[in-house]
N, CA and C atoms as a LAMMPS dump frame, in Angstrom:
ITEM: TIMESTEP
0
ITEM: NUMBER OF ATOMS
291
ITEM: BOX BOUNDS ff ff ff
-5.0000000000000000e+02 5.0000000000000000e+02
-5.0000000000000000e+02 5.0000000000000000e+02
-5.0000000000000000e+02 5.0000000000000000e+02
ITEM: ATOMS id mol type element x y z
1 1 1 N 122.96 -448.596 -2.226
2 1 2 C 122.972 -447.625 -3.307
3 1 3 C 122.22 -448.117 -4.541
4 2 1 N 121.91 -449.388 -4.601
5 2 2 C 121.191 -449.947 -5.759
6 2 3 C 119.682 -450.012 -5.549
7 3 1 N 119.173 -449.547 -4.426
8 3 2 C 117.765 -449.774 -4.096
9 3 3 C 116.777 -449.204 -5.113
10 4 1 N 117.136 -448.145 -5.834
11 4 2 C 116.236 -447.573 -6.826
12 4 3 C 116.614 -447.971 -8.247
13 5 1 N 117.456 -448.969 -8.419
14 5 2 C 117.945 -449.353 -9.736
15 5 3 C 117.341 -450.654 -10.258
16 6 1 N 116.536 -451.348 -9.487
17 6 2 C 115.987 -452.614 -9.942
18 6 3 C 114.635 -452.882 -9.295
19 7 1 N 113.911 -453.79 -9.905
20 7 2 C 112.638 -454.269 -9.357
21 7 3 C 112.548 -455.745 -9.712
22 8 1 N 111.809 -456.495 -8.937
23 8 2 C 111.635 -457.902 -9.266
24 8 3 C 110.168 -458.278 -9.144
25 9 1 N 109.788 -459.265 -9.935
26 9 2 C 108.431 -459.801 -9.916
27 9 3 C 108.569 -461.305 -9.741
28 10 1 N 107.866 -461.863 -8.768
29 10 2 C 107.916 -463.303 -8.555
30 10 3 C 106.536 -463.885 -8.86
31 11 1 N 106.53 -464.869 -9.765
32 11 2 C 105.304 -465.557 -10.146
33 11 3 C 105.556 -467.042 -9.95
34 12 1 N 104.816 -467.639 -9.041
35 12 2 C 105.054 -469.029 -8.654
36 12 3 C 106.519 -469.196 -8.268
37 13 1 N 107.24 -470.061 -8.949
38 13 2 C 108.651 -470.287 -8.613
39 13 3 C 109.599 -469.502 -9.508
40 14 1 N 109.05 -468.696 -10.421
41 14 2 C 109.888 -467.913 -11.33
42 14 3 C 109.997 -466.48 -10.838
43 15 1 N 111.168 -465.894 -11.014
44 15 2 C 111.379 -464.509 -10.625
45 15 3 C 112.012 -463.76 -11.793
46 16 1 N 111.449 -462.607 -12.114
47 16 2 C 111.943 -461.766 -13.186
48 16 3 C 112.52 -460.501 -12.573
49 17 1 N 113.729 -460.141 -12.97
50 17 2 C 114.376 -458.929 -12.479
51 17 3 C 114.43 -457.901 -13.588
52 18 1 N 114.052 -456.684 -13.281
53 18 2 C 114.173 -455.555 -14.196
54 18 3 C 115.239 -454.63 -13.627
55 19 1 N 116.253 -454.336 -14.419
56 19 2 C 117.364 -453.505 -13.953
57 19 3 C 117.444 -452.261 -14.829
58 20 1 N 117.525 -451.096 -14.208
59 20 2 C 117.639 -449.845 -14.953
60 20 3 C 119.015 -449.746 -15.604
61 21 1 N 119.073 -449.267 -16.854
62 21 2 C 120.377 -449.091 -17.492
63 21 3 C 121.154 -447.954 -16.828
64 22 1 N 122.471 -447.963 -17.005
65 22 2 C 123.302 -446.922 -16.414
66 22 3 C 122.982 -445.551 -16.984
67 23 1 N 122.62 -445.489 -18.264
68 23 2 C 122.234 -444.216 -18.863
69 23 3 C 120.906 -444.391 -19.581
70 24 1 N 120.174 -443.296 -19.761
71 24 2 C 118.867 -443.338 -20.405
72 24 3 C 119.02 -443.76 -21.862
73 25 1 N 118.211 -444.7 -22.299
74 25 2 C 118.245 -445.169 -23.672
75 25 3 C 116.956 -444.768 -24.369
76 26 1 N 117.043 -444.492 -25.646
77 26 2 C 115.868 -444.139 -26.437
78 26 3 C 115.61 -445.254 -27.437
79 27 1 N 114.396 -445.786 -27.427
80 27 2 C 114.035 -446.857 -28.352
81 27 3 C 112.653 -446.568 -28.914
82 28 1 N 112.46 -446.943 -30.159
83 28 2 C 111.154 -446.772 -30.781
84 28 3 C 110.139 -447.76 -30.204
85 29 1 N 110.551 -449.021 -30.075
86 29 2 C 109.64 -450.051 -29.597
87 29 3 C 110.422 -451.049 -28.756
88 30 1 N 110.213 -451.005 -27.489
89 30 2 C 110.882 -451.942 -26.585
90 30 3 C 109.913 -452.28 -25.462
91 31 1 N 109.72 -453.55 -25.225
92 31 2 C 108.84 -453.967 -24.144
93 31 3 C 109.179 -455.388 -23.739
94 32 1 N 108.719 -455.749 -22.574
95 32 2 C 108.877 -457.117 -22.079
96 32 3 C 107.593 -457.876 -22.356
97 33 1 N 107.74 -459.125 -22.755
98 33 2 C 106.593 -459.95 -23.105
99 33 3 C 106.448 -461.078 -22.091
100 34 1 N 105.236 -461.264 -21.608
101 34 2 C 104.908 -462.367 -20.712
102 34 3 C 103.939 -463.275 -21.456
103 35 1 N 104.334 -464.513 -21.722
104 35 2 C 103.428 -465.438 -22.393
105 35 3 C 102.483 -466.046 -21.361
106 36 1 N 101.231 -466.133 -21.738
107 36 2 C 100.201 -466.666 -20.843
108 36 3 C 99.367 -467.685 -21.615
109 37 1 N 98.688 -468.545 -20.886
110 37 2 C 97.825 -469.54 -21.525
111 37 3 C 96.396 -469.045 -21.665
112 38 1 N 95.95 -468.189 -20.773
113 38 2 C 94.591 -467.654 -20.814
114 38 3 C 94.629 -466.145 -20.678
115 39 1 N 94.742 -465.448 -21.794
116 39 2 C 94.958 -463.998 -21.735
117 39 3 C 93.759 -463.262 -21.146
118 40 1 N 92.558 -463.684 -21.47
119 40 2 C 91.367 -462.977 -20.959
120 40 3 C 91.3 -463.075 -19.437
121 41 1 N 91.527 -464.251 -18.895
122 41 2 C 91.512 -464.425 -17.439
123 41 3 C 92.651 -463.636 -16.786
124 42 1 N 93.815 -463.615 -17.442
125 42 2 C 94.958 -462.874 -16.9
126 42 3 C 94.664 -461.382 -16.895
127 43 1 N 94.123 -460.862 -17.989
128 43 2 C 93.76 -459.44 -18.061
129 43 3 C 92.742 -459.104 -16.968
130 44 1 N 91.715 -459.92 -16.849
131 44 2 C 90.69 -459.66 -15.828
132 44 3 C 91.278 -459.693 -14.417
133 45 1 N 92.166 -460.636 -14.138
134 45 2 C 92.804 -460.712 -12.823
135 45 3 C 93.667 -459.498 -12.532
136 46 1 N 94.431 -459.049 -13.526
137 46 2 C 95.274 -457.867 -13.328
138 46 3 C 94.431 -456.595 -13.185
139 47 1 N 93.334 -456.493 -13.933
140 47 2 C 92.438 -455.337 -13.799
141 47 3 C 91.876 -455.254 -12.377
142 48 1 N 91.524 -456.4 -11.802
143 48 2 C 91.008 -456.408 -10.428
144 48 3 C 92.036 -455.889 -9.432
145 49 1 N 93.327 -455.996 -9.812
146 49 2 C 94.407 -455.509 -8.956
147 49 3 C 94.801 -454.069 -9.29
148 50 1 N 94.044 -453.432 -10.207
149 50 2 C 94.277 -452.027 -10.514
150 50 3 C 95.106 -451.736 -11.754
151 51 1 N 95.498 -452.767 -12.51
152 51 2 C 96.287 -452.54 -13.722
153 51 3 C 95.367 -451.963 -14.802
154 52 1 N 95.843 -450.911 -15.457
155 52 2 C 95.099 -450.287 -16.548
156 52 3 C 95.761 -450.674 -17.871
157 53 1 N 94.978 -451.212 -18.778
158 53 2 C 95.486 -451.665 -20.071
159 53 3 C 95.309 -450.595 -21.132
160 54 1 N 96.212 -450.622 -22.111
161 54 2 C 96.146 -449.729 -23.258
162 54 3 C 95.023 -450.22 -24.181
163 55 1 N 94.497 -449.347 -25.053
164 55 2 C 93.531 -449.829 -26.05
165 55 3 C 94.189 -450.897 -26.938
166 56 1 N 93.408 -451.841 -27.402
167 56 2 C 93.934 -452.915 -28.251
168 56 3 C 94.608 -452.318 -29.479
169 57 1 N 95.76 -452.888 -29.843
170 57 2 C 96.534 -452.431 -30.998
171 57 3 C 95.981 -453.044 -32.287
172 58 1 N 95.936 -452.251 -33.345
173 58 2 C 95.593 -452.773 -34.663
174 58 3 C 96.848 -453.429 -35.218
175 59 1 N 96.826 -454.743 -35.353
176 59 2 C 98.011 -455.489 -35.775
177 59 3 C 97.96 -455.849 -37.26
178 60 1 N 97.213 -455.08 -38.02
179 60 2 C 97.118 -455.309 -39.456
180 60 3 C 95.719 -455.725 -39.861
181 61 1 N 95.529 -455.962 -41.164
182 61 2 C 94.207 -456.359 -41.657
183 61 3 C 93.701 -457.612 -40.958
184 62 1 N 92.451 -457.595 -40.603
185 62 2 C 91.844 -458.76 -39.967
186 62 3 C 91.978 -458.797 -38.461
187 63 1 N 92.608 -457.794 -37.854
188 63 2 C 92.734 -457.759 -36.392
189 63 3 C 91.353 -457.572 -35.776
190 64 1 N 91.05 -458.394 -34.795
191 64 2 C 89.817 -458.243 -34.027
192 64 3 C 90.198 -457.694 -32.667
193 65 1 N 89.293 -456.963 -32.034
194 65 2 C 89.57 -456.38 -30.725
195 65 3 C 88.505 -456.806 -29.738
196 66 1 N 88.945 -457.227 -28.57
197 66 2 C 88.059 -457.621 -27.478
198 66 3 C 88.531 -456.844 -26.255
199 67 1 N 87.996 -455.64 -26.066
200 67 2 C 88.484 -454.768 -24.997
201 67 3 C 89.935 -454.424 -25.281
202 68 1 N 90.838 -454.653 -24.326
203 68 2 C 92.247 -454.338 -24.557
204 68 3 C 93.01 -455.433 -25.304
205 69 1 N 92.322 -456.512 -25.662
206 69 2 C 92.98 -457.655 -26.301
207 69 3 C 92.846 -457.572 -27.82
208 70 1 N 93.993 -457.621 -28.513
209 70 2 C 94.011 -457.675 -29.975
210 70 3 C 94.181 -459.136 -30.385
211 71 1 N 93.406 -459.553 -31.387
212 71 2 C 93.448 -460.933 -31.852
213 71 3 C 93.824 -460.92 -33.331
214 72 1 N 94.947 -461.547 -33.657
215 72 2 C 95.412 -461.582 -35.042
216 72 3 C 94.567 -462.555 -35.86
217 73 1 N 94.623 -462.443 -37.186
218 73 2 C 93.876 -463.391 -38.017
219 73 3 C 94.282 -464.845 -37.784
220 74 1 N 95.519 -465.088 -37.332
221 74 2 C 95.972 -466.464 -37.08
222 74 3 C 95.728 -466.894 -35.636
223 75 1 N 95.09 -466.025 -34.823
224 75 2 C 94.648 -466.421 -33.494
225 75 3 C 95.514 -466.021 -32.319
226 76 1 N 96.686 -465.444 -32.556
227 76 2 C 97.511 -464.969 -31.434
228 76 3 C 96.836 -463.75 -30.802
229 77 1 N 97.025 -463.597 -29.493
230 77 2 C 96.371 -462.511 -28.764
231 77 3 C 97.402 -461.728 -27.963
232 78 1 N 97.187 -460.409 -27.864
233 78 2 C 98.096 -459.563 -27.088
234 78 3 C 97.32 -458.482 -26.361
235 79 1 N 97.893 -458.02 -25.249
236 79 2 C 97.324 -456.92 -24.474
237 79 3 C 98.487 -456.143 -23.853
238 80 1 N 98.502 -454.83 -24.057
239 80 2 C 99.582 -453.969 -23.585
240 80 3 C 99.173 -453.207 -22.335
241 81 1 N 100.141 -453.019 -21.428
242 81 2 C 99.929 -452.194 -20.234
243 81 3 C 101.272 -451.644 -19.795
244 82 1 N 101.242 -450.663 -18.901
245 82 2 C 102.478 -450.067 -18.398
246 82 3 C 102.605 -450.357 -16.909
247 83 1 N 103.848 -450.537 -16.473
248 83 2 C 104.079 -450.708 -15.044
249 83 3 C 104.097 -449.342 -14.376
250 84 1 N 104.33 -449.316 -13.077
251 84 2 C 104.283 -448.06 -12.312
252 84 3 C 105.355 -447.062 -12.735
253 85 1 N 106.378 -447.531 -13.461
254 85 2 C 107.455 -446.653 -13.929
255 85 3 C 107.255 -446.218 -15.38
256 86 1 N 106.165 -446.668 -16.001
257 86 2 C 105.883 -446.296 -17.382
258 86 3 C 106.48 -447.216 -18.425
259 87 1 N 107.056 -448.342 -17.997
260 87 2 C 107.608 -449.307 -18.949
261 87 3 C 106.477 -450.079 -19.617
262 88 1 N 106.565 -450.238 -20.921
263 88 2 C 105.538 -450.941 -21.672
264 88 3 C 105.734 -452.447 -21.542
265 89 1 N 104.673 -453.151 -21.179
266 89 2 C 104.685 -454.602 -21.014
267 89 3 C 103.563 -455.186 -21.867
268 90 1 N 103.729 -456.432 -22.277
269 90 2 C 102.69 -457.056 -23.085
270 90 3 C 102.444 -458.479 -22.616
271 91 1 N 101.181 -458.843 -22.585
272 91 2 C 100.779 -460.229 -22.391
273 91 3 C 100.589 -460.815 -23.783
274 92 1 N 101.033 -462.054 -23.984
275 92 2 C 100.939 -462.688 -25.3
276 92 3 C 100.45 -464.113 -25.136
277 93 1 N 99.447 -464.465 -25.935
278 93 2 C 98.959 -465.845 -25.972
279 93 3 C 99.112 -466.365 -27.382
280 94 1 N 99.85 -467.445 -27.541
281 94 2 C 100.024 -468.055 -28.855
282 94 3 C 98.695 -468.576 -29.351
283 95 1 N 98.565 -468.691 -30.652
284 95 2 C 97.335 -469.27 -31.203
285 95 3 C 97.302 -470.75 -30.865
286 96 1 N 96.131 -471.252 -30.698
287 96 2 C 95.965 -472.667 -30.379
288 96 3 C 95.894 -473.459 -31.685
289 97 1 N 96.545 -474.636 -31.721
290 97 2 C 96.537 -475.449 -32.949
291 97 3 C 95.148 -475.97 -33.28
């Protein structure tokens, strides 16, 4: 009876489970964040697998955009996409020291 209530993603030895809430929730901004070391390579790899990314978000003054990747003035990078169920997900790369 739970077969349509969860999904899992396995990356190397890590597994992430997404579980649907018992009732529909409304949120202004809610998403799961996956930290990556090389966001451009990750975006390109996911695109080759058919993932479609959202346009880069303007994260305030000084934001630079490289395709779907937004780059903050302090160097952090993000790219948003949706899974097959419409859930918003984000890739995030911390700025390098």
